[in-house]
C-alpha positions in Angstrom: -73.3 -214.3 -43.6 -76.6 -213.8 -45.0 -76.9 -216.1 -48.1 -80.3 -215.3 -50.3 -81.0 -218.5 -51.9 -82.6 -218.0 -55.3 -86.1 -219.0 -56.3 -85.7 -222.2 -57.1 -89.2 -221.4 -55.3 -106.4 -201.6 -54.8 -106.4 -200.3 -51.5 -109.2 -201.4 -49.5 -112.3 -201.8 -52.0 -115.0 -201.4 -49.9 -118.6 -200.2 -50.6 -117.4 -197.2 -53.0 -118.9 -197.0 -56.3 -117.1 -198.7 -59.1 -114.7 -196.5 -60.6 -115.7 -195.6 -64.7 -113.7 -194.5 -67.3 -115.2 -191.4 -68.9 -115.4 -193.0 -72.2 -117.1 -196.4 -71.3 -119.6 -197.4 -68.5 -118.6 -200.8 -67.6 -121.9 -200.9 -65.1 -124.3 -200.0 -67.5 -127.6 -202.0 -67.5 -128.0 -204.7 -69.9 -130.0 -203.7 -73.1 -133.4 -204.4 -73.7 -134.6 -206.4 -75.7 -131.3 -208.5 -75.2 -128.5 -207.8 -77.7 -127.0 -210.8 -79.7 -123.6 -209.2 -79.3 -122.4 -212.5 -77.6 -124.1 -214.6 -80.2 -122.3 -213.0 -82.8 -118.9 -213.6 -81.4 -120.0 -217.2 -81.0 -121.2 -218.0 -84.2 -118.1 -216.3 -85.8 -116.1 -218.6 -84.1 -118.1 -221.7 -84.6 -119.1 -220.8 -88.3 -115.6 -219.1 -89.4 -113.1 -220.6 -86.7 -112.4 -216.6 -85.8 -110.9 -216.2 -82.4 -109.9 -212.5 -82.9 -112.4 -209.8 -82.5 -112.5 -205.9 -82.0 -112.4 -205.2 -78.2 -115.1 -203.0 -78.2 -117.3 -206.0 -79.5 -116.4 -208.0 -76.6 -117.0 -205.3 -74.6 -120.5 -204.9 -75.7 -120.8 -208.7 -75.2 -119.7 -208.7 -71.7 -121.9 -205.7 -70.5 -124.8 -207.4 -71.9 -124.7 -210.4 -69.4 -127.3 -210.0 -66.7 -126.5 -210.4 -63.0 -128.0 -212.5 -60.4 -127.5 -211.1 -56.8 -128.1 -214.7 -55.1 -125.4 -216.3 -57.3 -123.2 -213.5 -56.5 -123.3 -213.8 -52.6 -122.9 -217.5 -52.8 -119.8 -217.0 -54.9 -118.6 -214.5 -52.4 -119.0 -216.4 -49.4 -117.0 -219.4 -51.2 -114.3 -217.2 -51.8 -114.3 -215.6 -48.2 -114.0 -219.5 -47.1 -111.2 -220.3 -49.2 -109.0 -217.2 -48.8 -109.1 -217.8 -44.7 -106.0 -219.9 -45.7 -104.0 -217.3 -47.6 -101.0 -216.9 -45.3 -100.1 -213.2 -45.5 -103.7 -211.2 -45.5 -102.9 -209.7 -42.1 -99.2 -208.3 -43.3 -100.6 -207.0 -46.9 -103.5 -205.2 -44.5 -101.0 -203.6 -42.4 -97.6 -204.0 -44.0 -93.9 -202.8 -42.7 -92.4 -199.6 -44.0 -90.9 -200.4 -47.6 -93.8 -202.2 -48.8 -94.1 -200.8 -52.3 -97.7 -201.5 -52.9 -100.7 -199.9 -51.2 -101.9 -201.5 -47.9 -105.0 -203.7 -48.6 -107.6 -205.5 -46.3 -108.5 -208.2 -48.8 -111.1 -209.7 -46.3 -112.8 -206.4 -45.5 -113.1 -206.0 -49.3 -114.8 -209.2 -49.7 -117.4 -208.0 -47.1 -117.5 -204.8 -49.0 -118.6 -206.4 -52.1 -121.3 -208.3 -50.4 -122.5 -205.1 -49.3 -122.6 -203.9 -52.8 -124.3 -206.7 -53.8 -127.1 -206.3 -51.1 -127.3 -202.4 -52.2 -128.1 -203.6 -55.7 -124.9 -201.9 -56.9 -124.6 -204.0 -59.8 -126.3 -204.0 -63.0 -124.4 -206.5 -64.9 -122.1 -209.5 -64.2 -119.1 -208.0 -65.7 -119.4 -205.0 -63.3 -119.2 -207.7 -60.7 -116.6 -209.7 -61.9 -114.2 -206.8 -62.6 -114.7 -205.8 -58.8 -114.0 -209.1 -57.6 -110.9 -209.4 -59.7 -109.5 -205.9 -58.9 -109.4 -207.1 -55.0 -108.0 -210.7 -56.0 -105.0 -208.4 -57.8 -104.4 -206.3 -55.0 -102.9 -208.9 -52.8 -100.0 -208.5 -55.2 -99.0 -212.5 -55.0 -98.8 -214.4 -57.8 -99.9 -217.7 -56.0 -103.4 -216.0 -55.7 -105.8 -216.0 -58.7 -109.6 -216.7 -59.3 -110.7 -218.0 -62.7 -114.6 -218.1 -63.3 -117.4 -216.5 -64.7 -117.7 -214.6 -68.4 -114.6 -212.8 -68.5 -112.6 -216.0 -68.4 -112.7 -216.8 -72.2 -111.4 -213.1 -73.0 -108.3 -211.4 -73.1 -107.1 -208.2 -74.8 -104.2 -207.1 -76.6 -102.8 -204.1 -78.0 -101.8 -203.9 -81.7 -98.4 -202.5 -80.5 -95.5 -204.0 -78.5 -93.5 -201.7 -76.7 -89.9 -201.6 -75.1 -88.1 -199.1 -73.0 -84.5 -198.2 -73.6 -81.8 -196.1 -72.3 -79.1 -194.5 -74.7 -76.1 -195.2 -72.4 -77.5 -197.4 -69.4 -77.6 -194.0 -67.1 -80.0 -192.0 -69.3 -83.9 -192.2 -68.3 -85.1 -195.0 -70.9 -87.8 -193.7 -73.4 -90.4 -196.0 -75.0 -90.4 -197.5 -78.6 -92.6 -199.7 -80.7 -90.8 -202.9 -80.6 -91.6 -203.6 -84.4 -90.0 -200.1 -85.5 -86.6 -201.4 -84.0 -86.4 -204.8 -85.1 -85.8 -205.5 -88.9 -85.4 -208.9 -90.1 -84.1 -210.3 -86.7 -81.8 -207.3 -86.0 -82.1 -204.3 -83.9 -82.2 -201.2 -86.0 -82.6 -197.7 -84.5 -82.6 -195.8 -87.8 -86.3 -195.7 -88.4 -87.1 -195.7 -84.4 -88.6 -192.6 -82.9 -89.3 -192.6 -79.3 -93.1 -192.3 -78.0 -94.1 -189.1 -76.8 -98.0 -190.0 -76.1 -100.6 -192.5 -75.8 -104.1 -191.4 -76.4 -103.2 -188.1 -75.6 -101.3 -188.9 -72.1 -97.7 -188.6 -71.6 -96.5 -192.2 -72.7 -94.5 -193.0 -69.4 -97.7 -192.2 -67.3 -100.1 -193.9 -69.5 -98.0 -197.1 -69.4 -97.4 -196.7 -65.5 -101.2 -196.4 -65.0 -101.6 -199.3 -67.3 -99.2 -201.8 -66.0 -100.4 -200.9 -62.2 -103.9 -202.1 -63.5 -103.3 -204.8 -65.7 -100.0 -206.7 -65.0 -100.0 -210.2 -63.2 -100.0 -208.5 -59.8 -96.4 -208.1 -58.9 -95.0 -206.8 -55.5 -93.8 -203.6 -56.8 -94.6 -201.0 -59.8 -91.3 -201.8 -61.5 -92.1 -205.2 -61.8 -95.3 -204.5 -63.1 -93.7 -202.3 -65.6 -91.7 -205.2 -66.7 -94.8 -207.2 -67.4 -96.2 -204.9 -69.8 -92.9 -204.3 -71.7 -91.5 -206.8 -74.2 -88.1 -208.4 -74.2 -86.3 -211.3 -75.9 -86.8 -213.5 -73.0 -90.7 -212.7 -72.7 -90.8 -213.6 -76.6 -89.6 -217.2 -75.9 -90.9 -217.7 -72.5 -93.6 -215.1 -71.1 -96.5 -213.5 -71.9 -96.8 -209.8 -72.2 -100.3 -208.5 -70.5 -99.9 -205.4 -73.0 -99.7 -206.5 -76.3 -100.4 -210.5 -75.9 -102.9 -210.9 -72.8 -104.6 -207.7 -71.1 -106.9 -209.1 -68.7 -108.9 -205.8 -68.9 -110.8 -203.7 -71.4 -108.8 -200.6 -71.9 -110.9 -199.0 -74.3 -111.5 -199.3 -78.2 -109.0 -197.1 -79.8 -104.8 -196.6 -79.2 -103.3 -193.6 -81.0 -99.3 -193.1 -80.6 -97.5 -189.6 -81.4 -93.7 -189.9 -81.7 -91.0 -187.4 -80.8 -90.5 -187.0 -84.9 -94.1 -186.0 -85.6 -95.3 -188.9 -86.8 -98.4 -190.8 -85.7 -99.7 -194.2 -85.4 -103.3 -195.5 -84.8 -104.9 -198.8 -84.4 -107.7 -200.4 -82.4 -107.5 -202.8 -79.5 -108.3 -206.4 -80.4 -109.9 -209.3 -78.0 -108.9 -213.0 -78.2 -112.0 -215.4 -77.6 -111.0 -218.7 -76.3 -113.7 -221.0 -77.2 -114.3 -224.3 -75.4 -115.5 -225.7 -78.8 -119.0 -226.1 -79.6 -121.5 -224.2 -77.0 -124.7 -224.5 -78.9 -126.9 -221.8 -80.1 -125.8 -219.2 -77.5 -127.3 -215.8 -78.4 -127.9 -213.4 -75.8 -126.3 -212.1 -72.7 -128.6 -214.3 -71.0 -127.4 -217.5 -72.8 -123.8 -216.5 -72.0 -124.8 -216.3 -68.1 -126.1 -220.0 -68.2 -123.6 -221.3 -70.2 -120.5 -219.8 -68.3 -121.9 -219.4 -64.7 -124.3 -222.2 -64.3 -123.1 -224.8 -66.9 -126.3 -224.8 -68.5 -126.8 -225.2 -72.4 -129.4 -224.2 -74.4 -132.8 -226.2 -74.8 -132.0 -227.1 -78.5 -128.0 -228.1 -77.8 -128.1 -231.9 -78.8 -130.1 -231.2 -82.3 -127.8 -228.1 -83.0 -124.4 -230.1 -81.8 -125.6 -233.1 -84.1 -125.8 -230.8 -87.2 -122.5 -228.9 -86.1 -120.7 -232.2 -86.0 -121.8 -233.4 -89.2 -121.0 -230.3 -91.1 -117.6 -230.4 -89.4 -117.0 -234.0 -90.6 -117.9 -233.2 -94.1 -115.9 -230.0 -94.3 -112.9 -231.9 -92.8 -112.8 -234.6 -95.6 -110.4 -232.5 -97.8 -107.8 -231.2 -95.0 -104.5 -232.4 -95.5 -102.6 -232.8 -92.2 -99.0 -231.5 -91.8 -97.0 -234.6 -90.9 -94.1 -232.9 -89.4 -93.5 -233.9 -85.9 -93.2 -230.8 -83.6 -91.5 -233.1 -80.9 -88.8 -234.1 -83.2 -88.1 -230.9 -84.2 -87.6 -229.8 -80.6 -85.2 -232.4 -80.1 -83.1 -231.1 -82.7 -83.0 -227.6 -81.1 -79.9 -226.8 -79.3 -80.3 -223.0 -78.5 -83.0 -220.5 -78.2 -81.3 -218.3 -81.2 -84.1 -219.6 -83.3 -87.0 -218.3 -81.3 -85.2 -215.0 -80.5 -81.7 -213.8 -82.5 -81.1 -212.2 -78.9 -79.6 -215.5 -77.5 -76.2 -217.1 -79.1 -76.5 -220.2 -81.2 -73.2 -221.6 -79.6 -74.3 -223.6 -76.4 -72.1 -225.1 -73.9 -75.1 -227.0 -72.8 -78.6 -227.6 -73.5 -81.6 -229.6 -72.0 -82.9 -232.4 -74.2 -86.3 -231.5 -75.9 -85.5 -228.1 -76.0 -88.5 -226.5 -77.2 -91.2 -223.9 -76.5 -93.8 -226.6 -76.7 -91.8 -229.2 -75.3 -89.9 -229.8 -71.8 -86.6 -228.6 -72.6 -86.0 -224.9 -71.4 -82.5 -225.0 -69.9 -79.6 -223.7 -71.9 -75.7 -222.9 -71.1 -73.2 -220.7 -72.5 -69.5 -219.9 -71.9 -68.1 -216.2 -72.6 -64.4 -216.9 -73.0 -63.5 -213.2 -73.1 -64.5 -213.0 -69.3 -64.2 -216.4 -68.4 -67.8 -216.6 -67.4 -70.1 -219.5 -67.6 -73.9 -218.4 -67.9 -76.7 -220.6 -67.0 -80.0 -219.8 -68.8 -83.0 -221.0 -66.4 -86.3 -219.6 -67.6 -88.6 -222.0 -65.7 -88.5 -224.8 -63.2 -91.5 -226.3 -64.2 -90.9 -229.5 -65.3 -92.6 -233.1 -65.6 -91.9 -236.5 -65.9 -88.9 -237.1 -68.1 -88.2 -233.5 -68.1 -86.9 -233.5 -64.7 -84.7 -236.2 -65.5 -83.4 -234.2 -68.3 -83.2 -231.1 -66.4 -81.0 -232.5 -63.8 -78.7 -234.0 -66.4 -78.2 -230.7 -68.1 -77.5 -228.9 -64.8 -74.7 -231.4 -64.1 -73.6 -231.2 -67.6 -73.5 -227.4 -67.2 -71.5 -227.5 -63.8 -69.1 -230.1 -65.3 -68.5 -228.1 -68.5 -68.0 -225.0 -66.8 -65.6 -226.7 -64.5 -63.6 -228.0 -67.2 -63.3 -224.9 -68.8 -62.3 -222.9 -65.8 -64.9 -220.6 -65.6 -64.1 -218.1 -62.8 -67.7 -216.8 -62.6 -71.1 -217.9 -63.2 -74.2 -215.9 -64.0 -77.4 -217.6 -63.5 -80.2 -215.7 -66.1 -83.6 -216.2 -64.5 -85.5 -213.7 -66.7 -89.1 -214.7 -67.2 -88.5 -217.8 -64.5 -92.0 -218.3 -63.0 -90.9 -221.0 -60.5 -91.5 -224.6 -60.8 -90.8 -228.0 -59.3 -89.8 -227.8 -55.7 -87.3 -230.6 -55.9 -85.4 -229.1 -58.6 -84.9 -226.0 -56.5 -83.7 -228.0 -53.9 -81.5 -230.0 -56.0 -80.1 -227.3 -58.1 -79.2 -225.2 -55.1 -77.1 -228.3 -54.0 -75.4 -228.5 -57.3 -73.8 -224.9 -56.5 -73.7 -225.4 -52.7 -73.2 -229.0 -51.7 -72.3 -228.6 -48.2 -75.1 -226.0 -47.3 -78.6 -226.7 -46.3 -81.3 -223.9 -47.1 -83.1 -222.6 -43.8 -86.4 -222.9 -45.6 -88.7 -221.7 -42.9 -92.6 -221.2 -43.2 -95.6 -221.3 -41.4 -99.4 -221.0 -42.2 -102.3 -219.1 -40.7 -103.5 -220.7 -37.6 -107.4 -221.0 -37.8 -110.2 -223.2 -37.0 -110.5 -225.0 -40.5 -106.9 -225.3 -40.7 -106.4 -227.0 -37.7 -109.4 -229.4 -37.8 -107.6 -230.6 -41.1 -104.2 -230.6 -39.9 -105.0 -232.4 -36.4 -107.1 -234.9 -38.2 -104.3 -235.8 -40.9 -101.5 -235.7 -38.6 -103.3 -237.9 -35.7 -104.2 -240.4 -38.6 -100.7 -240.5 -39.9 -99.3 -241.2 -36.5 -101.4 -244.5 -36.3 -99.8 -245.7 -39.8 -96.9 -248.0 -39.5 -93.5 -246.7 -41.5 -93.9 -248.5 -44.8 -92.4 -246.4 -48.0 -94.2 -249.2 -50.1 -97.5 -248.4 -48.8 -99.3 -245.6 -51.0 -101.4 -244.4 -48.0 -98.2 -243.9 -46.0 -96.8 -241.9 -48.9 -99.6 -239.8 -49.5 -99.9 -238.8 -45.9 -96.4 -238.2 -45.5 -96.0 -235.6 -48.1 -99.4 -233.9 -47.2 -99.3 -230.4 -46.1 -101.5 -231.2 -43.2 -99.0 -233.9 -41.6 -96.7 -232.0 -39.4 -94.6 -234.6 -37.4 -92.1 -235.2 -40.2 -91.5 -231.6 -40.2 -88.9 -229.7 -38.2 -89.9 -227.3 -35.4 -87.2 -224.2 -36.4 -87.2 -223.4 -32.6 -86.0 -226.5 -31.5 -84.5 -228.6 -34.6 -86.3 -231.5 -33.6 -89.3 -232.9 -35.3 -92.9 -231.6 -34.2 -94.7 -234.0 -31.8 -98.6 -233.3 -32.9 -100.3 -230.8 -34.8 -101.1 -228.9 -31.5 -97.5 -228.2 -31.2 -97.1 -226.8 -34.8 -100.4 -224.6 -34.5 -99.5 -222.6 -31.6 -101.0 -220.0 -32.2 -98.4 -217.2 -32.2 -99.9 -213.9 -32.5 -98.4 -211.2 -35.2 -100.0 -208.2 -36.7 -103.5 -208.8 -35.4 -103.9 -212.6 -36.7 -102.8 -216.1 -35.4 -100.0 -218.1 -37.2 -98.6 -221.7 -36.5 -94.9 -222.1 -35.6 -92.3 -222.2 -38.3 -91.4 -225.2 -39.8 -88.9 -226.8 -42.1 -88.5 -229.4 -44.3 -86.5 -232.7 -43.1 -84.2 -232.9 -45.7 -82.3 -235.6 -43.9 -85.3 -238.0 -44.2 -85.3 -239.5 -47.7 -88.7 -240.9 -47.2 -90.2 -237.5 -46.3 -88.1 -235.8 -49.4 -89.4 -238.6 -51.7 -93.0 -238.0 -50.8 -93.2 -234.4 -50.2 -91.1 -233.3 -53.2 -91.9 -236.4 -55.1 -88.6 -237.0 -56.4 -85.3 -239.2 -55.3 -82.5 -237.0 -54.7 -79.7 -239.6 -54.1 -77.5 -240.7 -51.2 -75.4 -238.0 -51.7 -78.0 -235.3 -50.9 -78.4 -236.7 -47.3 -75.1 -238.0 -46.3 -72.7 -235.6 -48.3 -70.6 -238.8 -49.0 -69.8 -237.7 -52.3 -70.4 -233.8 -52.1 -67.2 -232.4 -54.1 -66.1 -228.8 -53.5 -67.5 -226.7 -56.2 -65.0 -224.1 -57.7 -67.3 -221.3 -57.1 -67.8 -219.3 -53.8 -71.1 -217.8 -53.4 -69.4 -214.2 -54.4 -68.4 -215.9 -57.6 -72.2 -216.4 -58.7 -74.4 -213.6 -59.9 -78.2 -213.7 -60.8 -79.8 -211.7 -63.4 -83.5 -211.5 -63.1 -86.3 -209.0 -64.4 -88.4 -208.9 -61.1 -90.6 -211.6 -62.3 -88.9 -214.5 -60.2 -90.3 -215.1 -56.5 -86.9 -215.0 -55.1 -83.5 -214.3 -54.8 -80.2 -215.6 -54.0 -76.5 -214.8 -53.8 -75.7 -211.3 -55.4 -78.4 -210.2 -57.9 -78.7 -207.8 -60.8 -82.1 -206.7 -61.9 -83.1 -205.4 -65.4 -85.7 -203.0 -66.4 -88.3 -201.4 -64.4 -90.2 -198.0 -64.4 -87.8 -195.0 -66.5 -86.7 -193.6 -63.4 -83.4 -194.2 -61.3 -83.2 -195.9 -58.0 -83.1 -199.4 -56.9 -85.5 -202.5 -58.2 -86.4 -205.7 -56.1 -84.9 -208.8 -57.7 -87.8 -210.9 -56.8 -91.4 -209.7 -57.2 -93.7 -212.4 -58.0 -94.7 -214.6 -54.9 -92.4 -215.2 -52.1 -94.7 -217.6 -50.8 -93.4 -221.2 -49.8 -96.5 -223.2 -51.0 -99.0 -222.4 -53.6 -102.7 -224.4 -52.8 -105.6 -224.4 -55.0 -109.3 -224.6 -54.0 -109.5 -228.4 -55.5 -106.6 -229.5 -53.2 -108.1 -227.7 -50.4 -111.6 -229.1 -50.8 -110.1 -232.6 -51.4 -108.3 -232.3 -47.9 -111.8 -231.4 -46.4 -113.3 -234.4 -47.9 -110.4 -236.8 -46.9 -110.7 -235.1 -43.4 -114.4 -235.6 -43.4 -114.2 -239.4 -43.3 -113.9 -238.4 -39.5 -117.3 -237.8 -38.2 -115.8 -235.6 -35.8 -114.0 -233.3 -38.3 -116.7 -233.5 -40.8 -119.3 -231.9 -38.1 -116.9 -229.0 -38.1 -115.7 -228.4 -41.5 -117.3 -226.9 -44.7 -119.5 -229.0 -46.7 -117.9 -231.0 -49.8 -118.8 -230.7 -52.6 -118.9 -226.6 -51.8 -121.8 -224.3 -53.1 -119.4 -221.9 -55.1 -122.4 -220.1 -56.6 -120.5 -220.3 -60.0 -119.5 -223.5 -62.2 -116.1 -224.0 -62.7 -114.3 -222.0 -60.1 -110.4 -222.1 -60.0 -108.6 -220.4 -57.4 -105.1 -220.3 -55.9 -103.7 -218.9 -52.5 -100.4 -218.9 -50.6 -100.8 -221.9 -47.8 -97.6 -221.1 -46.2 -95.5 -217.9 -46.2 -91.9 -217.7 -46.0 -90.2 -216.9 -42.9 -86.5 -216.0 -42.5 -84.4 -217.2 -39.6 -85.4 -215.4 -36.4 -87.8 -213.2 -38.2 -91.7 -212.4 -37.6 -92.5 -210.9 -41.1 -93.3 -212.7 -43.8 -90.7 -212.2 -47.0 -93.8 -211.1 -49.2 -94.1 -207.7 -47.5 -90.2 -207.1 -47.1 -88.4 -204.7 -49.5 -85.6 -206.9 -50.9 -83.9 -204.9 -53.3 -81.5 -206.3 -55.9 -77.4 -205.2 -55.5 -77.5 -203.6 -58.6 -79.9 -202.6 -61.5 -79.4 -202.1 -64.9 -81.4 -200.5 -68.0 -82.2 -202.0 -71.3 -80.1 -200.2 -74.1 -79.6 -200.4 -77.7 -76.6 -202.2 -77.2 -77.7 -205.1 -74.8 -81.6 -205.0 -75.8 -81.1 -207.4 -78.7 -77.9 -209.0 -77.7 -77.8 -211.3 -74.9 -74.0 -211.6 -75.2 -73.7 -208.1 -74.4 -76.4 -208.3 -71.8 -74.4 -210.7 -69.6 -71.0 -208.8 -70.2 -73.0 -205.8 -68.6 -74.1 -208.0 -65.7 -70.5 -209.3 -65.2 -69.2 -205.9 -65.3 -71.4 -204.4 -62.6 -71.0 -207.6 -60.4 -67.4 -208.2 -60.7 -65.3 -205.0 -62.1 -67.4 -201.7 -62.6 -70.1 -201.4 -60.3 -70.5 -197.8 -60.9 -72.0 -198.7 -64.2 -75.5 -199.8 -62.2 -78.2 -197.5 -62.8 -77.6 -194.3 -60.5 -79.3 -194.9 -56.9 -79.5 -198.8 -57.2 -76.3 -200.1 -55.9 -76.0 -202.0 -52.4 -79.3 -200.2 -51.3 -80.2 -201.5 -48.0 -83.1 -199.3 -47.3 -86.4 -199.0 -49.1 -87.2 -196.1 -51.1 -89.8 -193.6 -50.3 -92.9 -195.5 -51.0 -95.0 -193.9 -53.4 -98.0 -196.3 -53.8 -99.4 -196.4 -57.5 -102.7 -195.1 -57.9 -105.6 -197.7 -57.0 -106.4 -199.6 -60.1 -110.1 -198.9 -61.2 -112.6 -201.3 -60.5 -114.0 -201.1 -64.0 -112.0 -204.2 -65.0 -111.9 -207.8 -65.6 -109.3 -210.3 -64.8 -108.3 -213.5 -67.2 -106.5 -216.1 -65.5 -103.1 -215.5 -67.6 -101.8 -218.4 -69.6 -98.5 -217.9 -68.0 -96.0 -219.3 -65.6 -97.3 -217.0 -63.1 -100.6 -218.9 -63.2 -101.3 -222.7 -62.9 -102.7 -222.9 -66.1 -100.7 -225.4 -68.4 -102.0 -226.2 -72.0 -105.0 -225.7 -74.0 -107.2 -228.7 -74.2 -109.9 -229.7 -76.7 -112.3 -231.2 -74.7 -115.0 -233.4 -76.4 -118.7 -233.1 -75.4 -119.2 -236.7 -75.7 -117.2 -236.8 -72.2 -119.4 -234.1 -70.5 -122.6 -234.5 -68.6 -125.5 -232.3 -68.9 -126.7 -229.7 -67.7 -123.8 -229.3 -65.5 -121.6 -228.7 -68.3 -117.9 -228.4 -66.7 -118.5 -231.0 -63.9 -115.2 -230.0 -62.2 -113.1 -229.5 -65.2 -111.5 -226.1 -66.1 -113.7 -223.6 -68.2 -113.3 -223.5 -71.9 -110.0 -224.1 -73.2 -108.0 -224.4 -70.3 -106.3 -227.2 -68.5 -105.4 -226.4 -64.8 -102.5 -228.1 -63.6 -103.0 -228.9 -59.8 -101.6 -231.7 -57.9 -104.0 -233.3 -55.2 -101.1 -233.0 -52.6 -100.0 -229.7 -52.9 -96.6 -230.7 -53.9 -95.7 -228.4 -57.2 -95.3 -224.7 -57.0 -96.2 -223.5 -60.5 -95.6 -219.8 -59.8 -92.9 -217.8 -58.8 -91.8 -219.4 -55.7 -90.2 -218.1 -52.9 -87.2 -216.7 -51.3 -85.1 -218.9 -48.8 -82.7 -217.8 -46.6 -79.3 -219.0 -45.2 -77.7 -217.7 -42.0 
């Protein structure tokens, strides 16, 4: 039996011209003399605290920033160096049948951008950054991101939130404005009329195109679509790339025409994520110096002193809110306060439940169908949150058992992945006598093998001492392989040379497949940064669970990076047919540029390795570059093609309907019905599909867009910060810190997956 373990984890853009919208020219020359569009935004933010601006004003700012080819070339060279470590470039370049996005030669596209820079094709920095972000997104892997430059502080959003609803679950959904449907916390269809056109284009066509360009970079168009549609789970946990955080400028106006003949008009808006006091930035050139080079204006110190003095005097009369949001979160027992779609009566809830605290998990019991529902919007937990999460899952299993639940629904809507240890631990709670295969591999290439050989060889000289911090650090490292298992032999690797192969597939070289040594407590504690308890290792107290895998169904919205047991997925484009259960990243390990160069630095303490590795610190060209990639892809037992490019449909697909959209009790009953009693209620053509549908690749996204490192679980961004300028060194303003307003959540040992993780398989 093949047991799917749930995710507890632009075609080649070469030397073609930038695709331009007929309504605006992204690659226009910066005006001369220089405009003050950027300064107007910065000043409005500093003087009045404004953060929202018309999108067209932000576009004027971005296209006024000049371009420097020398800086751009160094930046592209740096990206090429990083993405040599990305595990799936060869398979995205030449994917197997069934891959739902266009084939894409990423490394070739980087070369194409280099050629364009040499040819003088770029007239402003925004046009260059938009081209770079287009090729980043074409990897369709939510582990992959590049956050750098002038576009990072901005995101765009529509004035309308949209939903796609079917009348009966079988008819093709139509588009509606969310706020027309929801009246004082309840769904009211009396005043709602479906949208016919958006900006003169058929509504479904417009939104399909928008989703392919502006979603977070998913594995299929259905998941792209779900990213731009509003849902109750997204209201609580996610971020909508249409109405809350579109990364690309999409124009100035938005005009809707409805079936009943009425119309609605509004303008696109942009959010400015200010870093605080920037100094008197006025022109596009000032913006370039600040955000790309980390240089502040010459009169920064005097201006800051005046601003600080003014801020102190104006804040003297401010009355602070004495309420404690953490205490409010402790009293929250359900998500019904954040969205009435959720039931208020919980069977289980995680301590500190709240949108701005660590608690996320809730559990429910549907007596009429004897079904327990475990809602898991995130596995991203820290510190005490890991403890409370584990306790809540234990409580859920115990309470569901006491109530004699016959079936279990695990609701994973909006789940972006999270802590690796919780993935293993949760799987163990439902299948205590089973071990996941969890096979994965890296690209085998020069720099990776230098680092791996250096780390592994040094680790083999260390005495086994779990109390020694150095021993623990190395044992948990991605570059120590002798404490991991060779999937071919079932024994631990004896050296990096044994692991590195190479094995040749799809025109590229790969390592052998590795597995975690889950029988080794020292390795588990070091690699997963947790203690799972003796029962996990020796099965001495593993009690049988009342549910077989056929009694468990998982509900996803395609965002999750994986799938397990029986799966039902909701939403997708307004068309019949199947949908994949997991379309985020199916990679086994997310990694960042900071982690990679830390590894280079450590390996470089060996003089032989140092002579062969890139320089540390690297020449990034642009200040404050944050990038992510998939270090290890995930491989099924006896397979050679990574899960990332395989077609993996859900067992059944549901449409959102007027009945279940704002009523999750009804939604879960619909899931129960199609999974256990009435499978014919699935969307036509979606039930138990094994072969992929005929692949119709979406149109290539225009390269006239700019991406933002989205503040979402699909990224590594955690929380906004207010960095004080007293802590900064000048003129290198960011000095290794995140760009304005963001805190990047990297673990220097690469042990946390803060994205949709992966699909694990058991034979």
